[in-house]
MARTILUM-356032 format. One record per residue (C-alpha): residue number from 1; residue in three letters; x, z, y. Coordinates in steps of 0.001 Angstrom, whole numbers, plus 500000, padded with zeros to 6 digits. Layout:
@pos=NUM, code=ALA, u=X, w=Z, v=Y
...
This chain:
@pos=1, code=MET, u=811294, w=939518, v=720473
@pos=2, code=GLY, u=810435, w=941342, v=723722
@pos=3, code=LYS, u=807121, w=942666, v=724961
@pos=4, code=LEU, u=804269, w=940258, v=724188
@pos=5, code=PHE, u=801420, w=941307, v=726453
@pos=6, code=GLY, u=801860, w=940756, v=730166
@pos=7, code=THR, u=799428, w=941494, v=732974
@pos=8, code=ASP, u=796843, w=939137, v=731493
@pos=9, code=GLY, u=797358, w=938756, v=727759
@pos=10, code=VAL, u=800090, w=936856, v=725914
@pos=11, code=ARG, u=801504, w=933778, v=727647
@pos=12, code=GLY, u=804304, w=931296, v=727066
@pos=13, code=VAL, u=805187, w=927651, v=726586
@pos=14, code=ALA, u=802871, w=926420, v=723858
@pos=15, code=ASN, u=804510, w=925646, v=720490
@pos=16, code=LYS, u=807815, w=927074, v=721730
@pos=17, code=GLU, u=807147, w=930672, v=722794
@pos=18, code=LEU, u=803457, w=930831, v=721956
@pos=19, code=THR, u=803543, w=929178, v=718539
@pos=20, code=PRO, u=800630, w=928667, v=716131
@pos=21, code=GLU, u=802354, w=931072, v=713743
@pos=22, code=LEU, u=802342, w=933753, v=716442
@pos=23, code=ALA, u=798728, w=932940, v=717350
@pos=24, code=TYR, u=797755, w=933411, v=713704
@pos=25, code=GLU, u=799449, w=936815, v=713596
@pos=26, code=ILE, u=797886, w=937790, v=716935
@pos=27, code=GLY, u=794502, w=936913, v=715438
@pos=28, code=ARG, u=795133, w=939145, v=712440
@pos=29, code=ALA, u=796606, w=942066, v=714386
@pos=30, code=GLY, u=794222, w=941865, v=717337
@pos=31, code=GLY, u=791200, w=941428, v=715129
@pos=32, code=PHE, u=792219, w=944371, v=712937
@pos=33, code=VAL, u=792837, w=946748, v=715847
@pos=34, code=LEU, u=789643, w=945801, v=717668
@pos=35, code=THR, u=787295, w=945855, v=714682
@pos=36, code=HIS, u=788898, w=948666, v=712612
@pos=37, code=GLY, u=788498, w=946535, v=709499
@pos=38, code=ASN, u=784735, w=946132, v=709962
@pos=39, code=ARG, u=782976, w=942863, v=709245
@pos=40, code=GLY, u=781504, w=941040, v=712224
@pos=41, code=THR, u=781920, w=938186, v=714674
@pos=42, code=VAL, u=784497, w=937222, v=717299
@pos=43, code=ILE, u=783841, w=934725, v=720121
@pos=44, code=VAL, u=786661, w=932227, v=720776
@pos=45, code=GLY, u=786736, w=930021, v=723888
@pos=46, code=LYS, u=789421, w=927812, v=725409
@pos=47, code=ASP, u=790412, w=925777, v=728452
@pos=48, code=THR, u=791331, w=922085, v=728649
@pos=49, code=ARG, u=795053, w=922196, v=727791
@pos=50, code=ALA, u=796309, w=919893, v=725047
@pos=51, code=SER, u=797622, w=922903, v=723130
@pos=52, code=SER, u=794332, w=924827, v=723194
@pos=53, code=ASP, u=793008, w=923084, v=720052
@pos=54, code=MET, u=796115, w=924041, v=718095
@pos=55, code=LEU, u=795984, w=927681, v=719182
@pos=56, code=GLU, u=792219, w=927860, v=718662
@pos=57, code=ALA, u=792687, w=926757, v=715057
@pos=58, code=ALA, u=795536, w=929209, v=714459
@pos=59, code=ILE, u=793921, w=932305, v=715932
@pos=60, code=SER, u=790609, w=931478, v=714239
@pos=61, code=ALA, u=792434, w=931283, v=710908
@pos=62, code=GLY, u=794013, w=934679, v=711555
@pos=63, code=LEU, u=790646, w=936236, v=712344
@pos=64, code=CYS, u=788990, w=934686, v=709290
@pos=65, code=SER, u=791828, w=935925, v=707078
@pos=66, code=ILE, u=790819, w=939542, v=707731
@pos=67, code=GLY, u=787153, w=938838, v=707062
@pos=68, code=LEU, u=785883, w=938163, v=710582
@pos=69, code=ASP, u=783532, w=935307, v=711381
@pos=70, code=VAL, u=784438, w=933192, v=714401
@pos=71, code=ILE, u=782035, w=931554, v=716826
@pos=72, code=GLN, u=783927, w=928823, v=718638
@pos=73, code=VAL, u=782275, w=928126, v=721992
@pos=74, code=GLY, u=784589, w=925286, v=723033
@pos=75, code=ILE, u=785823, w=924621, v=726567
@pos=76, code=ILE, u=784394, w=927387, v=728682
@pos=77, code=PRO, u=785570, w=929688, v=731514
@pos=78, code=THR, u=787001, w=933123, v=730828
@pos=79, code=PRO, u=784052, w=935033, v=732374
@pos=80, code=ALA, u=781661, w=933151, v=730096
@pos=81, code=VAL, u=783490, w=934529, v=727037
@pos=82, code=ALA, u=783151, w=938052, v=728459
@pos=83, code=TYR, u=779407, w=937470, v=728884
@pos=84, code=LEU, u=778899, w=935772, v=725514
@pos=85, code=THR, u=780749, w=938539, v=723695
@pos=86, code=ARG, u=778078, w=940922, v=724942
@pos=87, code=LYS, u=775180, w=938488, v=724467
@pos=88, code=TYR, u=776012, w=937749, v=720827
@pos=89, code=LYS, u=776898, w=941405, v=720147
@pos=90, code=ALA, u=780305, w=940283, v=718905
@pos=91, code=LEU, u=783048, w=942739, v=718011
@pos=92, code=ALA, u=785503, w=941004, v=720351
@pos=93, code=GLY, u=786123, w=937900, v=722433
@pos=94, code=VAL, u=789217, w=935693, v=722711
@pos=95, code=VAL, u=790164, w=933273, v=725488
@pos=96, code=ILE, u=792863, w=930639, v=724993
@pos=97, code=SER, u=794129, w=929829, v=728477
@pos=98, code=ALA, u=797077, w=930264, v=730826
@pos=99, code=SER, u=794825, w=930366, v=733895
@pos=100, code=HIS, u=796599, w=928804, v=736915
@pos=101, code=ASN, u=799867, w=927984, v=735072
@pos=102, code=PRO, u=801011, w=924402, v=734334
@pos=103, code=TYR, u=799578, w=922675, v=731258
@pos=104, code=GLU, u=802629, w=923216, v=729019
@pos=105, code=TYR, u=801886, w=926955, v=729065
@pos=106, code=ASN, u=799070, w=928622, v=727241
@pos=107, code=GLY, u=797879, w=932130, v=726603
@pos=108, code=ILE, u=795696, w=934411, v=724522
@pos=109, code=LYS, u=793680, w=937297, v=725906
@pos=110, code=PHE, u=791148, w=939554, v=724242
@pos=111, code=PHE, u=787927, w=941141, v=725383
@pos=112, code=SER, u=786484, w=944220, v=723736
@pos=113, code=ALA, u=782913, w=944302, v=722423
@pos=114, code=ASP, u=781642, w=945422, v=725841
@pos=115, code=GLY, u=783303, w=942459, v=727573
@pos=116, code=TYR, u=786256, w=944218, v=729207
@pos=117, code=LYS, u=789928, w=943272, v=729049
@pos=118, code=LEU, u=791920, w=945527, v=726782
@pos=119, code=PRO, u=793513, w=948710, v=728127
@pos=120, code=ASP, u=797290, w=949083, v=727803
@pos=121, code=GLU, u=797087, w=951456, v=724855
@pos=122, code=ILE, u=795126, w=948945, v=722729
@pos=123, code=GLU, u=797531, w=946130, v=723600
@pos=124, code=ASP, u=800403, w=948456, v=722683
@pos=125, code=GLU, u=798788, w=949080, v=719290
@pos=126, code=ILE, u=798536, w=945327, v=718644
@pos=127, code=GLU, u=802128, w=944830, v=719801
@pos=128, code=ASP, u=803342, w=947596, v=717518
@pos=129, code=ILE, u=801998, w=945706, v=714496
@pos=130, code=LEU, u=803466, w=942384, v=715609
@pos=131, code=LEU, u=806870, w=943488, v=716882
@pos=132, code=ASN, u=807585, w=945893, v=714039
@pos=133, code=ASN, u=806346, w=943537, v=711325
@pos=134, code=LYS, u=803808, w=946035, v=710088
@pos=135, code=SER, u=801735, w=944733, v=707225
@pos=136, code=ILE, u=797946, w=944586, v=707500
@pos=137, code=GLU, u=796706, w=945304, v=704005
@pos=138, code=LEU, u=793468, w=943447, v=704486
@pos=139, code=ARG, u=793124, w=940235, v=702464
@pos=140, code=PRO, u=789462, w=939694, v=701576
@pos=141, code=ILE, u=788680, w=937071, v=698951
@pos=142, code=LYS, u=785705, w=935076, v=697718
@pos=143, code=ASN, u=782732, w=935273, v=700069
@pos=144, code=SER, u=784346, w=938029, v=702145
@pos=145, code=ILE, u=786639, w=935545, v=703892
@pos=146, code=GLY, u=785488, w=934847, v=707449
@pos=147, code=ARG, u=783764, w=931608, v=708400
@pos=148, code=ILE, u=783918, w=929448, v=711538
@pos=149, code=TYR, u=780737, w=928497, v=713388
@pos=150, code=TYR, u=780309, w=926259, v=716430
@pos=151, code=GLU, u=777971, w=927146, v=719291
@pos=152, code=LYS, u=777330, w=924037, v=721389
@pos=153, code=ASP, u=774756, w=925799, v=723557
@pos=154, code=ALA, u=777167, w=928475, v=724821
@pos=155, code=PRO, u=777755, w=926795, v=728233
@pos=156, code=MET, u=774002, w=926457, v=728686
@pos=157, code=HIS, u=773476, w=930156, v=727926
@pos=158, code=TYR, u=776099, w=931096, v=730531
@pos=159, code=LYS, u=774578, w=928822, v=733176
@pos=160, code=GLU, u=771053, w=930080, v=732533
@pos=161, code=TYR, u=772264, w=933663, v=732805
@pos=162, code=LEU, u=773858, w=933067, v=736219
@pos=163, code=LYS, u=770864, w=931113, v=737488
@pos=164, code=GLU, u=768473, w=933868, v=736464
@pos=165, code=LYS, u=770594, w=936720, v=737854
@pos=166, code=ILE, u=771458, w=935119, v=741207
@pos=167, code=GLY, u=768174, w=933289, v=741761
@pos=168, code=ILE, u=768743, w=930694, v=744491
@pos=169, code=ASP, u=767489, w=927222, v=745391
@pos=170, code=LEU, u=770262, w=925070, v=746870
@pos=171, code=LYS, u=768027, w=922303, v=748174
@pos=172, code=GLY, u=769510, w=921010, v=751426
@pos=173, code=TYR, u=772994, w=922366, v=750724
@pos=174, code=LYS, u=776049, w=920212, v=750056
@pos=175, code=ILE, u=778926, w=921735, v=748087
@pos=176, code=ALA, u=782406, w=920245, v=747745
@pos=177, code=MET, u=784020, w=921381, v=744500
@pos=178, code=ASP, u=787543, w=921107, v=743068
@pos=179, code=CYS, u=787328, w=921937, v=739360
@pos=180, code=GLY, u=791086, w=921733, v=738823
@pos=181, code=ASN, u=790561, w=919736, v=735597
@pos=182, code=GLY, u=789984, w=923120, v=734016
@pos=183, code=ALA, u=787338, w=925029, v=732119
@pos=184, code=LEU, u=784642, w=924568, v=734807
@pos=185, code=TYR, u=785036, w=920793, v=735042
@pos=186, code=LYS, u=781557, w=920243, v=733605
@pos=187, code=ILE, u=779659, w=923520, v=734044
@pos=188, code=GLY, u=780530, w=923892, v=737745
@pos=189, code=PRO, u=778955, w=920660, v=739038
@pos=190, code=GLU, u=776076, w=920936, v=736539
@pos=191, code=ILE, u=774854, w=924313, v=737765
@pos=192, code=ILE, u=774818, w=923184, v=741406
@pos=193, code=ARG, u=772679, w=920166, v=740491
@pos=194, code=GLU, u=770387, w=922315, v=738337
@pos=195, code=LEU, u=769857, w=924547, v=741391
@pos=196, code=ASN, u=768822, w=921450, v=743425
@pos=197, code=GLY, u=772058, w=921313, v=745409
@pos=198, code=ASP, u=774138, w=918270, v=746305
@pos=199, code=VAL, u=777641, w=918491, v=744823
@pos=200, code=ILE, u=780698, w=916317, v=745371
@pos=201, code=ALA, u=783162, w=917256, v=742650
@pos=202, code=ILE, u=786778, w=916205, v=742121
@pos=203, code=ASN, u=789266, w=916807, v=739297
@pos=204, code=THR, u=786579, w=916712, v=736628
@pos=205, code=GLN, u=788383, w=914494, v=734108
@pos=206, code=PRO, u=790741, w=916711, v=732099
@pos=207, code=ASP, u=793125, w=914859, v=729778
@pos=208, code=GLY, u=794971, w=917862, v=728355
@pos=209, code=THR, u=797891, w=917561, v=730765
@pos=210, code=ASN, u=796349, w=917560, v=734251
@pos=211, code=ILE, u=794903, w=921085, v=734436
@pos=212, code=ASN, u=796088, w=922735, v=737706
@pos=213, code=ASP, u=798152, w=919604, v=738431
@pos=214, code=ASN, u=798367, w=919843, v=742235
@pos=215, code=CYS, u=794704, w=920781, v=742311
@pos=216, code=GLY, u=792396, w=923769, v=741962
@pos=217, code=SER, u=792579, w=927185, v=743612
@pos=218, code=THR, u=796379, w=927189, v=743938
@pos=219, code=ASN, u=796164, w=923926, v=745916
@pos=220, code=PRO, u=793111, w=924445, v=748139
@pos=221, code=HIS, u=794111, w=921703, v=750594
@pos=222, code=LEU, u=792229, w=919215, v=748393
@pos=223, code=ALA, u=788979, w=921147, v=748709
@pos=224, code=GLN, u=789614, w=921634, v=752428
@pos=225, code=GLN, u=789938, w=917892, v=752979
@pos=226, code=LEU, u=786924, w=917182, v=750769
@pos=227, code=VAL, u=784761, w=919529, v=752845
@pos=228, code=LEU, u=785783, w=917777, v=756057
@pos=229, code=ASP, u=785417, w=914263, v=754607
@pos=230, code=THR, u=781933, w=914909, v=753228
@pos=231, code=ASN, u=780545, w=917305, v=755875
@pos=232, code=ALA, u=779879, w=919842, v=753123
@pos=233, code=ASP, u=778353, w=923245, v=753837
@pos=234, code=LEU, u=780848, w=924971, v=751556
@pos=235, code=GLY, u=783916, w=924175, v=749490
@pos=236, code=ILE, u=784734, w=925817, v=746172
@pos=237, code=SER, u=788068, w=925543, v=744347
@pos=238, code=PHE, u=788571, w=926997, v=740849
@pos=239, code=ASP, u=791624, w=927882, v=738776
@pos=240, code=GLY, u=792157, w=926641, v=735219
@pos=241, code=ASP, u=790074, w=929283, v=733439
@pos=242, code=GLY, u=787465, w=929806, v=736153
@pos=243, code=ASP, u=787917, w=933533, v=736743
@pos=244, code=ARG, u=788810, w=933166, v=740402
@pos=245, code=ILE, u=787802, w=931133, v=743416
@pos=246, code=ILE, u=789061, w=930074, v=746792
@pos=247, code=ALA, u=786173, w=929089, v=749063
@pos=248, code=ILE, u=786299, w=926829, v=752138
@pos=249, code=ASP, u=783999, w=927050, v=755146
@pos=250, code=GLU, u=782442, w=923963, v=756756
@pos=251, code=LYS, u=785301, w=923837, v=759285
@pos=252, code=GLY, u=787828, w=923438, v=756471
@pos=253, code=ARG, u=789189, w=926992, v=756679
@pos=254, code=ILE, u=790012, w=929071, v=753602
@pos=255, code=ILE, u=787784, w=932020, v=752712
@pos=256, code=ASP, u=790113, w=934150, v=750594
@pos=257, code=GLY, u=789297, w=937131, v=748389
@pos=258, code=ASP, u=789501, w=939663, v=751226
@pos=259, code=HIS, u=786950, w=937744, v=753286
@pos=260, code=LEU, u=784723, w=937304, v=750227
@pos=261, code=LEU, u=784785, w=941070, v=749660
@pos=262, code=ALA, u=783815, w=941686, v=753287
@pos=263, code=ILE, u=780979, w=939153, v=753200
@pos=264, code=CYS, u=779594, w=940342, v=749872
@pos=265, code=GLY, u=780132, w=944020, v=750628
@pos=266, code=ARG, u=778197, w=943885, v=753887
@pos=267, code=PHE, u=775357, w=942009, v=752173
@pos=268, code=LEU, u=775147, w=944418, v=749232
@pos=269, code=LYS, u=775135, w=947386, v=751624
@pos=270, code=LYS, u=772205, w=945865, v=753521
@pos=271, code=GLN, u=770408, w=945461, v=750189
@pos=272, code=ASN, u=771187, w=949090, v=749261
@pos=273, code=HIS, u=773070, w=947776, v=746216
@pos=274, code=LEU, u=776584, w=948945, v=747140
@pos=275, code=ASN, u=777083, w=952095, v=745127
@pos=276, code=ASP, u=778623, w=954929, v=747161
@pos=277, code=ASN, u=779192, w=952341, v=749945
@pos=278, code=THR, u=782597, w=951607, v=748393
@pos=279, code=ILE, u=784563, w=948462, v=747560
@pos=280, code=VAL, u=787674, w=948419, v=745359
@pos=281, code=ALA, u=790671, w=946220, v=746259
@pos=282, code=THR, u=794427, w=946305, v=745721
@pos=283, code=VAL, u=797248, w=947515, v=747926
@pos=284, code=MET, u=797829, w=943863, v=748914
@pos=285, code=SER, u=794470, w=943377, v=750646
@pos=286, code=ASN, u=794850, w=942781, v=754375
@pos=287, code=MET, u=794299, w=945662, v=756776
@pos=288, code=GLY, u=791788, w=943474, v=758609
@pos=289, code=LEU, u=789462, w=943971, v=755630
@pos=290, code=GLU, u=789882, w=947737, v=755848
@pos=291, code=VAL, u=789093, w=947746, v=759593
@pos=292, code=PHE, u=785969, w=945589, v=759145
@pos=293, code=LEU, u=784647, w=947704, v=756282
@pos=294, code=SER, u=785243, w=950924, v=758210
@pos=295, code=GLN, u=783318, w=949527, v=761183
@pos=296, code=ASN, u=780409, w=948793, v=758845
@pos=297, code=GLY, u=780336, w=952163, v=757115
@pos=298, code=ILE, u=781986, w=950924, v=753912
@pos=299, code=ASN, u=784868, w=952676, v=752165
@pos=300, code=LEU, u=787838, w=950779, v=750744
@pos=301, code=MET, u=789555, w=952161, v=747654
@pos=302, code=ARG, u=792937, w=950606, v=746877
@pos=303, code=THR, u=794557, w=950215, v=743439
@pos=304, code=PRO, u=797848, w=948770, v=742165
@pos=305, code=VAL, u=798023, w=944963, v=741986
@pos=306, code=GLY, u=796042, w=943491, v=739079
@pos=307, code=ASP, u=792346, w=942982, v=738413
@pos=308, code=ARG, u=792484, w=945294, v=735379
@pos=309, code=TYR, u=793260, w=948254, v=737659
@pos=310, code=ILE, u=790366, w=947323, v=739922
@pos=311, code=ILE, u=787998, w=947138, v=736965
@pos=312, code=GLU, u=789234, w=950455, v=735561
@pos=313, code=GLU, u=788445, w=952152, v=738882
@pos=314, code=MET, u=785064, w=950437, v=739113
@pos=315, code=LYS, u=784116, w=951562, v=735600
@pos=316, code=LYS, u=785289, w=955106, v=736205
@pos=317, code=ARG, u=783281, w=955569, v=739419
@pos=318, code=ASN, u=780402, w=953159, v=738788
@pos=319, code=PHE, u=781301, w=950892, v=741719
@pos=320, code=VAL, u=779708, w=947430, v=741785
@pos=321, code=LEU, u=782110, w=945276, v=743845
@pos=322, code=GLY, u=785861, w=944816, v=743750
@pos=323, code=GLY, u=788477, w=942113, v=743882
@pos=324, code=GLU, u=791814, w=940696, v=744913
@pos=325, code=GLN, u=793012, w=938629, v=747839
@pos=326, code=SER, u=793755, w=935825, v=745347
@pos=327, code=GLY, u=790051, w=935317, v=744642
@pos=328, code=HIS, u=789389, w=937473, v=741564
@pos=329, code=ILE, u=786037, w=938985, v=742567
@pos=330, code=ILE, u=784165, w=941310, v=740214
@pos=331, code=PHE, u=780421, w=941900, v=740542
@pos=332, code=MET, u=779924, w=944606, v=737950
@pos=333, code=ASP, u=776183, w=944039, v=737739
@pos=334, code=LEU, u=776875, w=940383, v=736826
@pos=335, code=ASN, u=779988, w=940406, v=734674
@pos=336, code=THR, u=782851, w=942553, v=733432
@pos=337, code=THR, u=785667, w=940395, v=734771
@pos=338, code=GLY, u=786443, w=938079, v=737692
@pos=339, code=ASP, u=783971, w=935195, v=737799
@pos=340, code=GLY, u=784703, w=932275, v=740125
@pos=341, code=LEU, u=781404, w=930482, v=739603
@pos=342, code=ALA, u=779314, w=933626, v=740054
@pos=343, code=THR, u=781231, w=934417, v=743258
@pos=344, code=GLY, u=780594, w=930943, v=744666
@pos=345, code=LEU, u=776882, w=931246, v=743903
@pos=346, code=GLN, u=776755, w=934708, v=745468
@pos=347, code=LEU, u=778350, w=933343, v=748641
@pos=348, code=LEU, u=775739, w=930572, v=748775
@pos=349, code=LYS, u=772994, w=933158, v=748256
@pos=350, code=ILE, u=774258, w=935134, v=751253
@pos=351, code=MET, u=774439, w=931989, v=753396
@pos=352, code=ILE, u=770809, w=931243, v=752506
@pos=353, code=ASN, u=769460, w=934788, v=752881
@pos=354, code=GLU, u=771337, w=935482, v=756125
@pos=355, code=ASN, u=770751, w=931965, v=757451
@pos=356, code=GLU, u=774444, w=931854, v=758335
@pos=357, code=LYS, u=777040, w=929128, v=758108
@pos=358, code=ALA, u=780096, w=929814, v=755981
@pos=359, code=SER, u=782292, w=929792, v=759113
@pos=360, code=SER, u=780391, w=932610, v=760841
@pos=361, code=LEU, u=780651, w=934708, v=757686
@pos=362, code=ASN, u=784348, w=933876, v=757442
@pos=363, code=ASP, u=784829, w=935110, v=761021
@pos=364, code=LEU, u=783655, w=938620, v=760123
@pos=365, code=VAL, u=787211, w=939660, v=759270
@pos=366, code=GLU, u=790183, w=939156, v=761546
@pos=367, code=ASN, u=793327, w=939263, v=759456
@pos=368, code=PHE, u=796261, w=941298, v=760686
@pos=369, code=PRO, u=799571, w=939398, v=760732
@pos=370, code=GLN, u=801512, w=940163, v=757581
@pos=371, code=VAL, u=805241, w=939857, v=756875
@pos=372, code=LEU, u=806745, w=940057, v=753389
@pos=373, code=ILE, u=810526, w=940247, v=752927
@pos=374, code=ASN, u=812399, w=940753, v=749651
@pos=375, code=ALA, u=815322, w=943167, v=749629
@pos=376, code=ARG, u=817796, w=942426, v=746838
@pos=377, code=VAL, u=818917, w=945571, v=744966
@pos=378, code=LYS, u=820717, w=946578, v=741792
@pos=379, code=PRO, u=818255, w=946402, v=738874
@pos=380, code=GLU, u=818678, w=950081, v=738091
@pos=381, code=ASN, u=817818, w=951005, v=741703
@pos=382, code=LYS, u=814596, w=949078, v=742321
@pos=383, code=ASN, u=812326, w=951985, v=741371
@pos=384, code=LYS, u=814402, w=954611, v=743172
@pos=385, code=PHE, u=814081, w=953655, v=746849
@pos=386, code=LEU, u=812145, w=956819, v=747728
@pos=387, code=ASN, u=814940, w=958933, v=746239
@pos=388, code=PHE, u=817092, w=958148, v=749282
@pos=389, code=PRO, u=816195, w=960239, v=752374
@pos=390, code=GLU, u=817458, w=957581, v=754796
@pos=391, code=ILE, u=814977, w=955015, v=753411
@pos=392, code=GLU, u=812126, w=957517, v=753102
@pos=393, code=ASN, u=812615, w=958686, v=756714
@pos=394, code=ALA, u=812762, w=955095, v=758010
@pos=395, code=ILE, u=809403, w=954352, v=756338
@pos=396, code=LYS, u=807824, w=957523, v=757777
@pos=397, code=GLU, u=809102, w=956747, v=761293
@pos=398, code=LEU, u=807694, w=953226, v=761083
@pos=399, code=GLU, u=804306, w=954524, v=759956
@pos=400, code=LYS, u=804265, w=956904, v=762939
@pos=401, code=LYS, u=804858, w=953976, v=765312
@pos=402, code=PHE, u=801744, w=952247, v=763942
@pos=403, code=SER, u=799430, w=955215, v=764570
@pos=404, code=GLY, u=796757, w=953667, v=762356
@pos=405, code=SER, u=797100, w=950122, v=763738
@pos=406, code=GLY, u=799256, w=948820, v=760896
@pos=407, code=ARG, u=800736, w=949750, v=757569
@pos=408, code=VAL, u=803918, w=949636, v=755505
@pos=409, code=LEU, u=803882, w=948809, v=751798
@pos=410, code=ILE, u=807085, w=949007, v=749761
@pos=411, code=ARG, u=806957, w=948129, v=746080
@pos=412, code=PRO, u=809441, w=946997, v=743415
@pos=413, code=SER, u=809135, w=943557, v=741861
@pos=414, code=GLY, u=807856, w=943624, v=738303
@pos=415, code=THR, u=810282, w=940951, v=737084
@pos=416, code=GLU, u=813231, w=940664, v=739502
@pos=417, code=PRO, u=815846, w=943033, v=741030
@pos=418, code=LEU, u=813937, w=943114, v=744309
@pos=419, code=VAL, u=812127, w=945608, v=746477
@pos=420, code=ARG, u=809309, w=943942, v=748399
@pos=421, code=VAL, u=808843, w=945069, v=752010
@pos=422, code=MET, u=805393, w=944209, v=753362
@pos=423, code=ILE, u=804370, w=945196, v=756882
@pos=424, code=GLU, u=801076, w=944510, v=758646
@pos=425, code=GLY, u=800353, w=944973, v=762336
@pos=426, code=LYS, u=798881, w=943288, v=765376
@pos=427, code=ASP, u=802150, w=941961, v=766836
@pos=428, code=TYR, u=803771, w=939440, v=764460
@pos=429, code=ASP, u=807173, w=939295, v=766184
@pos=430, code=TRP, u=807469, w=943073, v=766227
@pos=431, code=ILE, u=806490, w=943612, v=762582
@pos=432, code=LYS, u=808816, w=940772, v=761511
@pos=433, code=LYS, u=811737, w=942494, v=763227
@pos=434, code=GLU, u=810811, w=945875, v=761706
@pos=435, code=ALA, u=810446, w=944355, v=758216
@pos=436, code=GLU, u=813867, w=942698, v=758486
@pos=437, code=ASN, u=815459, w=945970, v=759627
@pos=438, code=LEU, u=813884, w=947953, v=756781
@pos=439, code=ALA, u=814811, w=945324, v=754176
@pos=440, code=PHE, u=818399, w=945304, v=755471
@pos=441, code=LEU, u=818562, w=949107, v=755178
@pos=442, code=ILE, u=817231, w=949027, v=751602
@pos=443, code=GLU, u=819744, w=946330, v=750600
@pos=444, code=LYS, u=822607, w=948249, v=752260
@pos=445, code=ILE, u=821835, w=951420, v=750307
@pos=446, code=LEU, u=820610, w=950061, v=746957
@pos=447, code=LEU, u=822684, w=946910, v=746392
């Protein structure tokens, strides 16, 4: 068996790769590592996949077998589990979901007691137990065996928390929402209505097999068309576990994560709530975001790709806003992970407070053209491209040509024998030609 934990927990085809037997062992090992053998409670939530019930039962059994009580909170978005773990003072939280993946996949991810995703070293400790068949000598008996409890009010607690923290009245606003038949299929439309807004929601009838099925944040064309058909003020499209969002302005144009960061960052700075006037994003965020932020006196700190790296930097330096182009936006004073629903409500709050339409906010950032070309290389060479002077010099010469009006990003693929060449600049035809030339050079030397 290879490495279990990927960039966002354990994932695989349910009942084939991610079996109930494995889920049970993950419950035992994860629960043991996170609680150090102490008694206490773990929150377990899930999305709408057919396999989520099976995995919920298996991981709950594993947790109970080492003496931990389980509070099952049912179908609920990932950020709600992060919040509820803190609210109930639980020792850990577990989400059963494969996010934006097709329904036949599922996944398991943990949150620590403070609501954060696990650092690599903790996941490695859990993996060490599982992959090396290490025995956990913890088998409580009698009344020391864990129990399972059901919290039907968990979604209500999450909604009330967001309503109180964000504090808006949506009277007069119409929101078009694609719930992706996922974890926000019920909570999403409910909270808009409870805030006096008008909501037109689609893909709100999950059947266990239709989560992310040509809908949700990976297929935003549905929300775009819904906005235009209903004359909505804003469109919101969620992924399967509700930790990210793609928004749509009233003209039917996508508001991606970079634009959301610009809109929210400018607003927080005006409110004197943007700590150190800094936003955290990844190396993939468009240079247009960087230019806009610089013009508005806001610093941009870049991290490797992955929301966990953004959150690590935010925790370390006490920053309050960060996110990815894909729509994972983290408001650290609201939650400890990406929260699609909170982000949508924050965007509506800004529209109300600034008396601006979504389109005018979307126009704040002008994206630079971006070209991405994959250079095929030998697997053993994909991390060595800077070891070759000819490639290193070609990159430096290209950066000189930009003189601050573009950028070059070269990075190896995490899963394939590829080196990804990404170039941004103002002239699409020129950067496309330069990207092709650089990719050809890398292939020539490394393949």
